[in-house]
Backbone bond lengths (Angstrom), bond angles and torsions (degrees), N, CA, C in turn:
res aa  C-N    CA-C-N  psi(-1)  N-CA   C-N-CA  omega(-1)  CA-C   N-CA-C  phi
1 M - - - 1.451 - - 1.523 109.36 -
2 R 1.303 116.32 132.02 1.461 121.51 177.89 1.509 109.99 -98.70
3 L 1.314 115.85 137.39 1.452 121.60 176.85 1.522 109.31 -97.45
4 D 1.313 115.46 151.10 1.458 122.24 175.48 1.530 107.77 -73.56
5 V 1.324 117.96 131.58 1.460 122.24 178.03 1.517 108.28 -109.07
6 R 1.320 116.40 121.76 1.460 122.74 177.86 1.517 108.74 -113.55
7 V 1.322 116.24 140.79 1.458 121.73 -179.40 1.529 108.11 -112.52
8 S 1.327 116.29 124.42 1.462 120.61 179.94 1.528 110.46 -68.53
9 A 1.318 115.93 161.76 1.465 120.93 177.98 1.529 110.67 -60.81
10 A 1.318 116.50 -38.23 1.470 120.15 179.15 1.523 111.07 -63.87
11 A 1.338 116.93 -41.46 1.463 120.70 178.79 1.525 110.94 -68.35
12 E 1.331 117.08 -36.09 1.469 120.12 175.75 1.518 110.45 -59.92
13 Q 1.333 116.52 -41.67 1.462 120.51 178.83 1.525 110.68 -66.70
14 D 1.334 116.87 -37.10 1.465 120.20 175.74 1.528 110.56 -57.73
15 V 1.323 116.27 -42.66 1.470 121.28 -179.56 1.525 110.25 -65.65
16 I 1.315 116.98 -46.22 1.468 121.12 179.16 1.528 110.31 -57.47
17 D 1.327 116.44 -45.75 1.469 120.94 179.98 1.528 111.31 -61.81
18 A 1.332 116.59 -43.41 1.466 120.71 -179.32 1.523 110.79 -66.25
19 V 1.318 117.10 -44.79 1.467 120.95 -179.70 1.528 109.89 -61.62
20 D 1.321 116.46 -45.46 1.467 119.97 179.02 1.528 111.16 -58.68
21 W 1.330 115.83 -43.67 1.467 119.11 -178.93 1.525 110.59 -66.04
22 Y 1.337 117.55 -47.50 1.457 120.40 -179.10 1.525 111.72 -62.95
23 E 1.312 117.84 -39.08 1.463 120.44 177.97 1.528 111.23 -65.59
24 S 1.333 117.06 -33.84 1.462 119.37 178.10 1.528 111.23 -69.51
25 E 1.329 116.92 -23.77 1.457 121.55 179.02 1.519 111.93 -83.80
26 Q 1.346 116.03 -40.31 1.470 120.37 -177.99 1.520 108.77 -159.52
27 N 1.319 116.03 127.84 1.453 120.99 179.10 1.531 110.08 -58.67
28 G 1.328 116.99 128.10 1.459 122.17 179.07 1.516 114.51 94.43
29 L 1.332 116.92 -14.89 1.462 119.67 -178.63 1.532 111.26 -69.99
30 G 1.320 116.87 -32.20 1.466 120.54 175.94 1.519 110.96 -62.38
31 R 1.323 116.89 -39.35 1.473 121.59 177.55 1.518 110.72 -64.69
32 S 1.337 116.33 -38.75 1.465 120.28 176.86 1.521 110.89 -62.86
33 F 1.335 116.03 -38.47 1.462 120.92 177.45 1.532 109.78 -62.53
34 V 1.321 116.90 -47.06 1.472 121.29 -179.88 1.526 110.41 -62.06
35 D 1.327 117.34 -40.84 1.467 120.42 178.57 1.525 111.32 -63.05
36 A 1.333 116.79 -43.84 1.471 120.70 178.61 1.527 110.60 -64.00
37 L 1.313 116.58 -40.25 1.461 120.98 178.08 1.526 110.43 -64.17
38 G 1.319 117.32 -44.56 1.459 120.99 179.05 1.518 112.33 -58.88
39 A 1.322 116.56 -41.21 1.462 120.45 178.41 1.524 111.08 -63.51
40 E 1.321 116.64 -40.55 1.468 120.28 -179.65 1.529 110.96 -70.07
41 L 1.328 118.08 -37.54 1.466 120.68 177.61 1.525 110.66 -66.30
42 E 1.314 116.28 -34.93 1.477 120.24 175.31 1.524 109.93 -62.72
43 L 1.321 116.37 -43.47 1.464 120.81 177.21 1.533 110.56 -60.70
44 L 1.318 116.86 -44.33 1.474 120.18 179.65 1.522 112.00 -62.64
45 S 1.322 117.56 -32.19 1.470 119.42 179.83 1.526 111.17 -67.07
46 R 1.330 116.78 -24.81 1.463 121.28 -178.93 1.523 113.36 -99.33
47 S 1.330 116.70 -28.99 1.459 120.08 -174.97 1.526 110.38 -152.86
48 P 1.335 117.62 81.66 1.456 120.76 -174.12 1.532 115.39 -92.43
49 F 1.307 117.99 6.92 1.461 118.60 -169.41 1.529 113.08 -90.78
50 F 1.317 114.46 60.95 1.456 121.97 171.93 1.522 107.91 -77.74
51 P 1.321 118.55 161.83 1.468 120.20 -179.02 1.532 112.42 -59.16
52 V 1.323 115.20 145.87 1.464 121.08 175.47 1.517 107.25 -72.73
53 R 1.323 115.55 128.89 1.467 120.46 -178.52 1.521 111.00 -89.54
54 F 1.310 117.81 -45.72 1.456 122.62 174.92 1.518 108.53 -157.90
55 D 1.338 114.23 144.45 1.461 120.90 -174.51 1.524 107.24 50.41
56 S 1.321 119.69 -123.63 1.471 120.87 178.12 1.526 111.01 -108.39
57 V 1.320 116.41 14.58 1.464 121.68 -177.15 1.530 110.37 -88.77
58 R 1.301 114.46 131.11 1.456 122.07 176.72 1.522 107.70 -110.72
59 C 1.305 117.43 163.86 1.455 118.47 173.44 1.515 110.13 -148.07
60 V 1.312 113.53 154.35 1.458 121.81 179.81 1.524 107.16 -138.41
61 P 1.329 116.91 138.33 1.466 118.93 178.57 1.529 111.24 -76.14
62 L 1.298 114.68 148.29 1.452 121.72 175.17 1.527 107.45 -86.29
63 R 1.302 117.09 129.25 1.468 120.47 -179.50 1.522 110.05 -70.88
64 K 1.305 116.16 140.18 1.471 125.38 176.34 1.529 114.26 74.16
65 F 1.319 118.49 -7.78 1.466 121.42 178.87 1.528 107.97 -134.46
66 P 1.330 117.59 144.52 1.470 120.37 -177.44 1.535 112.73 -81.68
67 Y 1.312 116.31 63.28 1.463 122.69 -178.74 1.521 109.84 -128.96
68 L 1.335 114.61 151.62 1.461 121.83 172.95 1.518 108.67 -117.49
69 I 1.323 116.03 139.72 1.459 122.18 174.20 1.520 106.91 -99.41
70 Y 1.321 116.92 118.09 1.465 122.82 178.12 1.524 107.62 -97.03
71 F 1.335 116.83 130.41 1.457 119.36 -175.23 1.529 111.15 -152.61
72 R 1.336 113.97 164.71 1.462 122.86 173.40 1.522 108.17 -125.45
73 V 1.322 114.72 149.96 1.458 121.54 171.65 1.522 106.24 -105.31
74 D 1.336 116.71 129.06 1.469 120.07 178.98 1.520 110.83 -54.96
75 K 1.327 115.70 154.74 1.467 120.84 -179.52 1.519 112.62 -58.28
76 D 1.336 116.28 -34.43 1.476 118.41 178.98 1.537 112.09 -85.94
77 E 1.323 116.43 4.68 1.467 124.07 176.07 1.529 112.81 57.99
78 S 1.338 116.50 35.56 1.462 119.91 178.99 1.525 112.63 -108.21
79 R 1.341 116.83 -9.80 1.461 119.17 -175.30 1.520 110.71 -148.35
80 V 1.322 114.76 147.64 1.458 122.94 174.64 1.525 106.38 -112.20
81 L 1.325 116.98 129.29 1.459 121.41 177.14 1.519 108.55 -111.39
82 I 1.327 116.31 117.54 1.457 121.89 177.10 1.515 107.60 -81.48
83 L 1.324 116.23 119.75 1.459 122.10 -176.15 1.519 112.85 -93.19
84 A 1.324 116.65 -39.69 1.466 121.43 -177.58 1.523 108.96 -159.04
85 I 1.327 114.76 154.66 1.464 122.10 174.72 1.520 105.42 -134.24
86 L 1.331 115.76 101.20 1.465 120.22 -168.79 1.516 112.90 -124.45
87 H 1.322 114.80 148.62 1.457 122.28 175.16 1.525 108.24 -61.33
88 T 1.316 116.70 142.84 1.466 120.66 -176.50 1.531 112.42 -65.78
89 A 1.318 118.27 -18.89 1.464 120.15 178.13 1.523 111.83 -78.28
90 R 1.320 117.60 -12.09 1.472 121.02 178.16 1.509 110.02 -86.84
91 R 1.302 115.66 152.38 1.470 120.70 178.03 1.517 109.02 -68.68
92 S 1.328 115.37 152.68 1.459 120.77 176.76 1.523 109.14 -58.96
93 P 1.329 117.27 139.63 1.467 120.82 -179.07 1.515 111.35 -70.88
94 N 1.312 115.03 158.99 1.471 121.04 172.67 1.522 106.92 -86.82
95 L 1.309 116.02 93.98 1.475 120.38 -175.57 1.510 111.23 -105.18
């Protein structure tokens, strides 16, 4: 069973910021970031039950990039809500 994955406005901005930074470092690296993120979101749609990190927020690392995806699974387990996508050097968000 696949779950619906929704990305919050804040997480969308996190992605835009990361892509902009990676592209400024190397042409095409932002696209690689988006591809890695897409693969991880696909995984979450099929298997989102990673350990709860705090409160009801779970997180999963992004492969090949030092980022964590912070998310919640709805109580009825039909949807995944992406709350933030942050560099691992940043403090955990107040979610």
